[in-house]
N, C-alpha and C positions, 0 to 999 in steps of 0.2 A: 529367509526362512521366518515364520512367526513363533515367538515364544511367548507365553504367558509368566515365564520364571526370568528375573534378572541373573545373567550369569553374574560368578561373583568378581571375573577380570575380564577386561577386553583391552586391544591394542589402542583403539580409539574410542571415544564416547561421545556421540552428537547429542544434545539436549533440545529437543524441539523439533516437532515433526511437520513444520510447513516447508516451503519450497527452498529456503535456505538450509535447512536441515537435511532433507532429502539429497540436496547437490552435495552436501559437504560428506554425508555418509557414501554416497556413490564415489566420489572424488578420492575419499580416503581408501576405499576398497580397491579401487583402480589404479591406485598410487601403491599399493603393494602391501597394505596393512593387512595382517592374517586374519583379524577379529575386529568388527566393528558393531556396536550396539547403537541403535537409533532409538532415543527415549522419548516417549511423547505422554504426557501428564493425562490428557483427555482420552476417552474412548476413541475418538476417531482421529484421522490424520488431515493435514491441510493448513489449519489455522486461517490467516488471513488472505494467504494467497489461493485459497479454494473459493473465497468470496470475492475476489477481484473480478470486475467487470470490464477492465481495459484492456491492457495488454502490455508488452515490454517495448522500450525504446531501444532501437539499434541504428546503425548508420552503415551503409555501403553495403547492404544485403544483395542477394540475388535476386530477392522478390522485389526489391525496390528498383532493381535495373530492369526487370521485365515490366514493371508498370511506367517505366519511363520516369522514375524519380532520379535526381542527383543528389546525392546526400554523402556526408563525409563527417570526420570526428572533428574537423572545425568547425562545422555547423552544429553538431550534437553539443560540442563545447560551449559554442556562443549561447545556446539555448538553455543549458544547465546553469551556466553562470548569471543569464538573464533571469531565469526563475529564482535561483538562489541568490539574487542581488549582490553577486560577487562575495558571499561568505562562505562558499564552499572551501573546504580544505583542498589546496592546490595537489597535493601529492596522492591524494586519495580520487580527486577528480581524474588525474592523469592515469590512474590506474584502471579507472573505469573505463576510460576511453582506451585505453592499451588492450583490454581484455574483452570488450564488449561483443566484437563479432566472434570471437574465441567461444565466447559463453552461447551465442546464437547457433553455432554448429555444432557444439556440444549438446544443446537442447534438442536439436532435429536428430541427432544420432540417437537419442533416447527416447524418439517416440513423440517429441512435442510437435504440434501443428499449429502453423502460423497462417493467417491471412492478411494481405497487405492492400489497401486502396490509396491509390494516389489522392492526396487531400486536395479539395476545391482551392483553398487558400493557403498561403505560406503561412509558417509558422512552426511549433513544436510538434503538431500533430504529424508531420512529416516522418517523423521517427518512428510513430506507433504501428506495431505489428500485433495485430490483434489476435487474442487466445481467450476464448470464453468457456464459462461453466467450469473454471479450474482445471479445464484439460491438461496444463502443464504438470501440475502437481500429482494430478491422477497418473499420468505416465510415467512420472519418475517414481511413484510409489510402486508401480507394479515392477519397475527395474530393481527395487529395493528387495521387493518380497520373493524376487527370482534369483537374488545374488547370494550365491552359496557362504560368502564371508560376512554379510550383515545379518543382524538378529534386530528385528524391528518388535519393539515391546511398547504396546499403547497401555494408557492407564496406570501408568507409574510417574511419579511427580519427584524432581531432584529438590533437595531442600538447602543444602549446604555443599560447597567445594571443600576439599581436603586437601591440606599441605601433608608433604612427607613428615615423619617422624625425625628423619636426620636432616633433610635438606629443607628447611622451613619454608623456602622463597619458591618452591616448585608445586604444582598442583597434581596431585597424584590419584585423584577419583573424587567421587561424589557421596555424600550422604542421602539416602533415599527418605523421602518423607513418610512418617508412620502411616499416613493414610493410604500410602500405595499398598499397604497390606504385607509388604516384606522391609521391614526397616532394617538397614544395614548398609554397609559400604559396597560401592561398586569400584575397585580399583583400574587404573589406566597404566598402560605401557607408554603411550605416546602423547595423550593430552586428552583435553576436554575441549569440544567446540560448543559454545553458547549460542542458540539459533532459538530462542524462546520469545521472540518477537518483542513488541512494546509494552505499553502499561495503559491502554487506553480503558480497560474494564478494572482499574484499580483507583478506587476512590481517594485512596491515601496518595498515590503518586500523582493523580491529577490535580488534587488540593495543592500539593506542593510545588508542581511544575507547571500547571496549566489552569489556574483558578477560573480564567476567563472563559473555562470551556465547559464548565459544570452544567451548564445549562443545556449543552449539546447532546445529542444521543450517541450512547456508548456504542462502539461498532469494532470491527476488527475479530479477529479469534477469539473465541470464548475463552482461550487459556492466556490472552495477553494481561496478565496482572503484575507483570514487572519481576518476575522471578530472577532472570537473568542479571538484571539490573543489581537486584538485592544481593545476589550471591556474589557478584564480583565485587561490588562496592564494598562489602563485608571483607575484602581481600585489599582494599585501598585503591580498586580501579578508578580511572580518572572519567570525568564525564564531559560533555561538549551539547551544544546546540538545544540545551534543555528549553531555553526562552522562545524557541520559535515554533512550538507546537502549534497547529492551527487545525481548524476543521475544514470539512469538506462540504459545500454546497450542493443542495439537491436530492437529500435524505427525503425518503417518500414520509408523509403523514397520511397515511391511508383512512384513519378514523377522524381527520379534520372536520369540525373544529376541536374535537378533543384530541390532545397533543400526547396522551399516553402512549409511549412505545409498547408493540405487541411484544409479549413475554417471549423470550426465547427465538426470535426471529431478527436478523440483521436487517435494517432498514436499505429497502432498495434505492439505487440512484437512477436519476433520468437527467438529462442536459439538453432539452429543447432549446435551451437559449443558445446554443452552437448551431442551429438550424434555422435560426429566424424568430425565437421568442423573445419576448421582454418579461424581466423580473420586476414585479411590483410588490409593495407591501401592503399591510391591512389598510393603509389610507388611500389605496389605489395609484400610489405614486412610483415612479423608478427611482431605485437607490442607487444604481452601478452600471458601470461600462460592462454590457452582456458578453463580452469578448474577452474580458479578463478570466484569468483562471479560477476553477472553481474554489481554490483555496482562498484568493484574495476576495472572490464574492462572499466566501464563508464568513469571513470576518466581519464585513459590512452587515450580511444577514443576521449576526447575533446582535446587532445595535438596532433593528427594528422591532417594533412592538411584538412581543410574544416571540420574538424570533423566527417569525413565519415570513415566508414569502409565496409568490405563485408565479410560475413561470407560464405566460399567458401566450397563446399561439393560436394561428388560425389553420383553415383546411390545407392551405400550400406546405405548411411546416409538416402537417399529419402526412402528407404524402410523400415526404422524405423519411419516414420511420423505415428502420432496416431492423436486421436481426441481432446487429449488438446490442447486448443488454441495456447499457445507458442511453441508448438511442431507438427502443424499440417501443415507440409511442402508441402503436396500436396494442401491445400487449399489456402496456400500461392501463390503456384505457379498459380492457378485459378484466383486469385485476381490480378494476374499481379504484384506481388512484388519480383518476382525472374527472374533472367536471365539465360539463360541456352545455351549451346552449347555443340559439340560432342568433341572439344578439347580447352585445356587451353588457346591457342593461340588466338583462335576466341573469346572465353569468354572475355580475356584480352581486347582485341580490342574493344569488346561491352561495357567494363566497362569505357574505356578510362585509363587503366593501361598498365604500360610497359610489353609486352608479354615476353620478355626475363627474366626480373628481377622476373615476377610471377613464370615462368618455373623454374628457380633457387630456388626461395623458397620452391614450392612444392617437385622438387628433394631432396632438402636438408630433408624437413619432412619424406619424404619417406624412405630417408637412415636411419633417426633416427628411424623409425617405425622398421626397420629390426634390429636395435640394441636394441629396446625396450626403449630408453630413449631419451628425448628431448634435444639435444645439445645447444639450444637456452635458453629455460626457465625451464629445468630441470623437465618436468611434465612426466609422464608416457603416452605413445603412445602405442595403441593397435592395431592400424591399419592404412593402407596406404590410401592415397587417390588417386586412380588410375582406377577407373571403369568409363567411358562414360556412360551417358552424366554428363557434370559438370554442378554445378547450384552456383549461387552467390545471396546472399540476401543484397543489398544495406541498411544500416542502420546507425543511428546516436545514440544519446542520448536524453532520455526524462526526465522529473521531474514528476515522477509519484507520489511520496510522498514527503513530507519534514521531517517526522519522529523525530520532534524536538518541542519546544514550552513551555507550560505552566509547573509551577513545581507543582507536586502535592505528598500527603502522599499517605498510604495504603488505607485510606477511599477514595481516589480520591478528598479529598478538596483541592482545589486552594490554593496554599501557596502564601504570599507575599513575597517582596523581603528579609523580616527579617525571612523568614521561618515559620510564623504565617498563620494559616488558616484565609480566607477570609470567614466569616460566611454565610452559605446557598448558597455556591458557589461551583460547582463540575465540573469536566471535564473529559472526555474520548476520545478515540480513537486517531486519527493523531495529534490532537491539544496537546497531552502531552509528555512531555519529559521523560527521564530517563530509558525506557526498552531496548533501542537498543544500546546505547553506541554510536561508531562512524560509525555503519553501521547496517543496519537490514539485518537478516537472512530472506531468503523466506520463505512466510507462517507466519511469527510472527506478522506482522503489523496486520492481520485479527484477529489472536487470541487474541492479545492485546485489539483490539477495543471492542470485545465481552466482555472479562473479566472486562475491566475498565467500559463499559457502565453497566453491571449488577450491579457492585458493587455501582456506581453513583445512579444510578436509585434506588436501595434498601435503601440508606441511605437517599436519599431525600424523599423516602416514609415515612421513620420512623420520619424525622424531620418534616413532614406534621402531623404526628399523635402526636408527642410530643411536637412539637415546639422548640426542642433544635436539634442543629447539632451535630451528632455522632462523 
């Protein structure tokens, strides 16, 4: 049910209305908690997961088998370790692998719809199960609203975690922010689940932990200002992976050459580089292996003049446009995010790029395509860029997620700086560290959010029934 009033007490309190928070609230109610409050500080639900344009990473699903794809936990582990450069927390990685198929089945039971297409080439894309337009969190939100033991409360922010008067080691509730209009305490019997997202919208935390990304475009949920990080570290919570924060390549610059972000609009993402495009800078030169992850390319893009790049492609790539948001090139053209021309020279002029240099770059690329190998970056090239019209997508780097934060154990209990659990405090989703290592593989963030949300909610429900933290 919806409530505009915060009840004074609940068995389980979940803070944050993204996909991790919705998963935690449902798992707590389904796990036996008599009452669950899902608190969201903004006026609307969904957070970063509502903006997600990719999908979930799963291995061994029925959809993969139907598509003739062979996949397994071993292959998923390999790709996660490769993406994270081996810096993943071993126990949390195994937790994700052990629970990912269960999470897939649970989501489908709750109305989440997936599409799967066998990728043309090997790679981590084999795990991607598409879910577009925030459909997953919308489906879970319907379940939350219809559940008789869950009270969803939007527009109310948590400010501080509260310890017990007698047992100073246990979290017993939360102090609401005065801006919520109802300052006061919300007490819990089972515990608090923090699912407040990251800190991409916090200038303070970005300066502290990711100053190299201050020139990037802030994205992610509008409420991602590090609230959970602040509340938990005030109680001594440990942190991990803070140095790995990176940006995502491919963020739209629709006003180029004006780089000012459009107020209130998260930047769209587009990846023609994964369908045959090349990435060039303002000098008309390639600067990366375009088959690399959008995180790795993002780091290099920020080193280019003005932090700007152009994904350059021809009509053959345009013909590969599909309905998936990050690969819908025709929709981007209709939105005015692409520049196009019948000649590379004219396109270069439109972009403010040296035409002679851009022509040399593409000529070299096409010669490499004939030879079958990239002489600059060593990647495999399968096709030329030679069929007019030619298109360019001006883009930059956005901070869509911070994939670092609180240290947790395999029960999602928040650990303090000494590695000891903070009683009755759990965390899930983007807020938690350990799973991704130094980089996250596409699709793994949403999977992690559901896995950790379900675990956190279930454990908090048990604590509400037994009075003890599992």
